[in-house]
N, C-alpha and C positions, 0 to 999 in steps of 0.2 A: 459560403454556401447559402443559398436562398432559403428563407424560412417557409414553413408550410402556410403561414398567414399570407405572405406575398404571393405564393403560388395560387392560393384559392382566389385572392382578389384579382390576380391576373387572368385567371380563367373566367371570372365574372365579367371582366372588362371585354375580353375577347368574345364572349357569348353575346354581350349587348351590341358590340360593333357588328358582328355577323348578322344578328337579328335585324338591325336597322338597315344594313345594306340589302339584305334579302327582301325585306318587307317594302322598302321604298325604291331603291335604285333598280331592282330587278322586276318591278311591277310592269307587266305588259298590257295593262288595260287600254292605254292610249293607242297602241298598235292595233288592238282588236277593234276599237271603236272607229278608227280611221278606215280600216278595211271594210267594216260594216257600212259605214257612210258611203264609201266608194261603190260598194255593191248596190246600195240603194239608189244612188243617182244614176248608175248604169241602167238599172231596171226602169227608172223614171224616164230616162232618155228614150228607151225603146218604146215605152208607152206613149210618150208625147209624139214620137215619130208616127205611130199608128193613128193618133188623133188628127194630126196635120195632113196625113197622106191623102184622104179623099178630097180635101180642099185644093191641095196642090196638083192633083191629077185633073182637075176640072179645067179644060182648055178654053171654055167658053167665057170665062171671066178674066178680067185684067188683074195684073199684079196688085194694084191698089185694092181691088175688091177682095182678093185673097188675103191681103194684109188685114183688112177690116174683119173678115170672117175669123181669121186665126186669132186676132186680138180678142174677139168675143168669146171664142172657145177657151182661150188661156187667161181670161180675166181672173183676178184674185178671188172673186166670188165662186168661180168654178174650180180653179186650181189654186189652193192657198199659197203655195211656194212658187208661183209663176215669176216672181221677181228675179229668180235665179235661172230663168230660161231665156234663150235666144234661138230664133229660127231663121236660117239663111236660105237663100236660093244658091244652089251650088253652081259655081262658075269655075271652069277649068283654068281660065286665064285670070291673072290678077291675084292679089294677096287676100287673105282672109278678111282683113279690115275693110276691103273694098267691095265685098260681096253685098248684094242687095239683102236687106234685113226685113223679113216679114213681121217679126215680132221681137220687140226689145223689152225684156222683163224689167230692166232697171228703169226704163223710161215710164213704163206703166206704173211702177211703184211710186214714182215721183208725183203721179197724179192723185194718189190717195191722200187723204187728210192726215196731217201729222199732229199728234197730241203730245204736248210738252207738259211735264209735271215737275214741280220744284222738288229739291231735296228736302228731307225732313229738317225742321229748324233745330232739332236737338243735335244734329251731326255737324259739328264745326269743321272749318278747314284744317285746323290743327289735328283733329281726330282723323280726318281722311289722309293726312300727309304722313302720319306716324304709324307704320306697320307694327303689328304686335310681335312679341317674341316668337310666337309659334310661326307667324308668317315669315319671319326672318330665317328660321331654321328650314322651313319648307322651301323658301326661295333658294337657299344654298343647295339643298338637295336637288331642286329642279335644274340647276345649272349642270349637275352631273347627269341627270336623267335625260334631258332633251337631246344631247348628242347621240345617245344610245338609240333613241327613237328615230332620229334623222337617218341613221345608217340603214334602218329597216323599212322605212316608208317612202322616203323621197325617191322620185323618178326623174328621168330626163324630160325636158319639155317636149310636148307632142308636136308632130308635124300635121298641120290642119288638112293638107291635101290628101293625106293617107286615109282620112275619114271617108273618102269617096268609096273605099272598098270594105272597110270594117270599122268598128268602133275604136276610138282612141281615147286614152285617159292619161292624166298626169296628176302628180301630187308634188307641189312645190311650196317653199316657205316664203313668207313675205317679211317686210322690214319689222313688223311688230312681233315677229317670232311665231305667228300662227301658221297654219297650213291652208293653202288654197287647193281645192280639188276641182277638176274640170273633166268633163266627158263629152266627146263629139260622136254622134251616132248618125249614120246616113239615112235619108228618107228615099227609098228606092221604088221606082215604078218599073217593075220587071227587072231588067238588068241595068236600067239607067238610074243614076243617082240624080234626083231632082232637087234635093234640099239637104240641109244639115241641121240637126238639133244640138244645141249646146246647153249643157246643164252645169251650173257652177254651185259650189258650196264652200264653206270654210270650217275649220276646226280650231277652236281656241284652246290649245293644249295647256297653256299656263293656268287659265281659269279652271279647266277640268282637273288639272293636277292639284291645285290648291283646294278646290272643293272636295276632292276625294280624300286627300291626305291630311287635311286639318284635323279631322276627327280621329283618323288612324294614328296621327302623331301623338295626340293626347293618350290614346290607348297604349301605344308603344312606350310613351313616357311613363305611364303608370306601371306597365310590366317591368320596365327597366328599374324603376325606383323600388318596386317590390323585390325584384331579384337581387338588387344591390343590398337592400336592408337585410333580406334573408341570408344572402351570402356572407355579409359582414358578421351577422349574429352566429352563423354556422362556423365561420372561420375563427371567431373569437372563442366560441365554445369548444373548439378543437385545439387551436394553437396555444392558447394561454395555459390550459391544464397540462398539455404536453411540455410546454416550456417549464412549468413548475416541476413536473416530474424530472425533466432533464437537469434542472439546477440541483434538485435534491440528489440525483444520482451522481452528479459531477462534483459534489462536495468532497473535500479531502477528509479521509478518516484518520484520526490520530491512533497510534498503536495502543494507547492506554485504555481506551474505552470504545473499541470497535463494536463489541456486542451491544453496548448501550445505544450507540448511534444507529446501528441497524434496527434495533427494536423500536426506535422513535421515527422510523421512515414514513409511517402512514401520514397522509394528508386528509384531514377531516372533511374538507369540502368535496373531495373526490370520492371518499368512501360511501357517500350517499347517492352517487350517480348509478343509474341502472343501464347505461349504454356501454359501448365498446371501451370508452375511456375509463369508466368505472371498473370494467372487467380487467383492463390492463393494469390499473392501479391495484386491484385485488390480487392479481397474479404476481405483481412485483412485491407486494407486501408478503405474500406467501413465500416468495423466493428469498426475501431478506430474513424471514423467520427461519427458513431452512438453513441459510448461511449462519445465522446466529446459533442455531442448534449445532451446526457443524463445528463452529469455533469452540463452543462449550464442550462438545464431545471430544474434540481433539485435545483441549486443555485437560479435561478429566482423564483421557487416555494417557497423556504424558505424565500426569501425576501418578496414575496407577502403575505405569511402566517403571517410573522412578522408584516407587515403593517396592515393587517386586524385585527389582535389580539390587536394591540395597541389601536384602537379606543374604543372597549368595556372596556378594562382594564383601560384606561384613564378616561372613564366616571364613572366607579365604584369607582376609587380613588377620583375623584372630588366629587361625591355624599357622599362618606364616610367623606371627609374633611368638607363638608357642615354640615353634621350631628354633627361632633365634635364641629364646631364653634357655631352652634345653640343650642348645648346641648339638642337636642330633637330627638325624634323618629317619624318624620313625615311619615305617611303611604305612601304618594305620593312619597317621596324620596326613601323610601325602595322599593316601587314597581318598580321605575325606575332602581334601582340597580339590582333588581331581573331580570328585562327584559334584561338588558345588560349581566348579568351572563348566562341567558338562551341562548341569542344570541351567546355568546362565546362558550357555551357548544355545541350548534348546529354546529358552525363553526369547532370546534375540531372534532366532529363526522364525518362531511363531509370530513375533511382532512384525518382522519383515513380510511374512506371508499375509498378515492382516492388511498391511499397506498395499500389497499387490492386489488383494481382493477388492479393496476400495477403488483402485484404479480400473480394474477389469469391469466392475459393475457400472462404471461411468462411460468408459471409452470403447469397450469391445462390442462388436456387432452381434446381436442375438439371432440365432438361427433355429430352424425347426429340427427337432431330433426325436428319436424314439426312446422315451424314458424307460419303457419296459425292458428294452434291450440293454440299456446302460445298467439298470439294477441287476439284471441277470448276470452280466459279465462280472460285476463286483462280487456278487454272491458266490459265483464259481471260484473266484480267487480266495475268498474267505474259507470256503470248504476245503480247498486244496492245502492251505497253510494251517488249518485248525489242528492244534496240539492236544485238544481235549476230546477223547472219544465220546464222552457223555454229554458234550455240548452240541445240540442239534439246531439246524437252521430249517425253518419251515417256510415254504414259499406259497403265496397266494396272489399271483401277479396276473393281472388282465393283460392280454396281448395287444400290441400296437396302440399303446397310449402315447400319443405324441404331444409335445409342448414346445413352445418357443422360448428360448433362453440360452444361457451359457452352459453347455454340456459339461465342461470340466468342473464348473462350480457346483452343479447339481451332483456330480460324482463326489465332490468334497463333502457336501451335506450328508450323503448316504454313508460315506466312510466314517465321518465324525460320529454319526448316530450309531453305526454298527460297532465302532470302537468303544463307545460309551456303554452299549448293551453288553458286549463281550466282557468288559472289565468288571461289570456288576453281576454277571451271571456265572462266569467260570467258577469251578471247572465242570459243574453239572447244571444243566438247565436247557431251556428252549428259547430260541429267538425267532419270532415270527414277523415276516415282512408281507404286508398287504398293499397292493396297488390296484385302484379301480377308478373308473371315470363314469360319473353319473350326470344326468341332465340337470339335476337340481343343485348339486354341490360342486360340480366340476371334477377336477383331478384330486383324489384323496390318497395320500401315502401314509401308512401306519407302520411303525417299528416298535414292537413290544417284546418284553422279556419276562423271565421268572425271577428276576433279582429282587432286592429289597423294596423297590419302588421309590416314589418321590413323595415326600410329605407336603402338606399344604403350605407350610412355612418355607420350605425349600423351593417350591414351585415358582415363587416370585423372585428367587435369587439365582437359579441355575443358569440363566442366560446372561448374567453379568460377567464381565471380563475378569479373569483370574480367580473366579470362584470355584471351589472344589469341596465336595462333601464325601470324599472317598474314605472308607474305613475298611479294615480287615483285608479280605481278598481283593477288594476293589482298588486298593492303593496301587498306583501306577507310577513307576519311576519317571521323573522329569516331566510330569504332567503340568501343562501351563495354565489350564483353566480357560483357554480361548476357544476350544472346539465348538461348544454349544453357542457361544456368542457369535462366532462367525457363521454358523448354520442359520441362526435367526436373521442375521444381517442379509445373507444371500436370499433367503426365502422372501423377506419383506421387499427386497429390491426387485423381485419378480412379481410383486403384487399379491403374495400369498401370506398365510398365517401359519405359525407353528405353536402348538400348545401341548404341555405335558398333562397326562391324566393317568388314572389307575387302569391296569390291564386285567382282563379276565384270567390271564395266566398267573396273576398274583404280584407282578412287578410293575414296572413303569411302561407307559405307552406314549410315544410322541406322534402326534397327528399333524400332518401338513396338508393344508387345503389350498388349492390353487384354482381360482375361477377364471 
């Protein structure tokens, strides 16, 4: 599997390759410049034809006189670029090279003085012969670029005699790799073509490409260097911390000190980061802490279960030994043994239910349901099976209070709290159930009674597993002490809180707040 570091570096490489290809190989500046130059010489040819037309229309002068006058009109002092201009007398017969030439721009340019200047003394032959590293790179890119331009600008060689009717143009390449541009435009006297204007030019694509891209190459090189450095720093800042986290998560945990190893999961260098990596590390640390608490809780739960099961098992063993010693089957002794066995069975059932609750809170899908309706159905059942005429249930339930959660587990909370209230209130008293939803506090459920209430000391203990403070009428056969512990676990798993307080009725009040 490829690491995230190699993927980031690969993306940086691809980005730079695409950037260079797009910026250099796809640049169409040469195509535009060639087209512009071609349009310019076409317009110049038309202009030159108009200049030469009056002279060539004059039938009173000889061809030599026409040649002299045209040479004067097209001298370099009048037309700076006249060295690229030729003017012919059109002849239907014969080849273009055989036509009479009124003006030869190349010959006129040879008559101009040539100024020769020497190369700077500081520029040695070795310096001229050795291209720079930048020139070498641009030269390599030019070899890719020029064939692309050739396909778009090169034309077939023109046919000179067709210039009798309309302008003709061509763009061809020469041995040096440059482009030669040529335009032929007719000089017309009415419908008759009496002459041809030829305008030539060239385009040094290599020089233009080098001049344009030398600076751009330095700019692209700088961008590439910055992107590579930035990408490497980014990749290292992401990949290495993730690799450290991966190694820490991949280490094998020994069964003897799992909790200790989980508690030491934190990496100090990552705990100071304030980005996504730091947030990931923080969440993983929270997860390991939750796992540590879970291990400790399960260990404590196993110890508590073992302690609770020892008592009924020890009682059963003692009663059995007494029966053996007395060699009798005393019904009272057998009844006590049965009661302890029933108590142990009840305890095992409650422990199994606690395990089911743990699984449901993690795996079951939570759905929207009407809590008001659920409480109403449970209260209807309690009123139907109530054995105490003087025990009253008072309802104060707001309608259509809906929450998202596990409906059966919320039903278990209400049953556990009502069972607890009934056991402490019977046979005479009042149990009041209040449900309301407010903007400030959210959903609030209160179950209060007229029983003995909960002392401040007991308020911190009643939610512990297997704890019971039942006395007198509140004593309940086979009570496991898990009811309130499960209720608190379910409420907190739904993001709520449950707290015991004193009731206006004189007894206990359990308040559940769910925001």
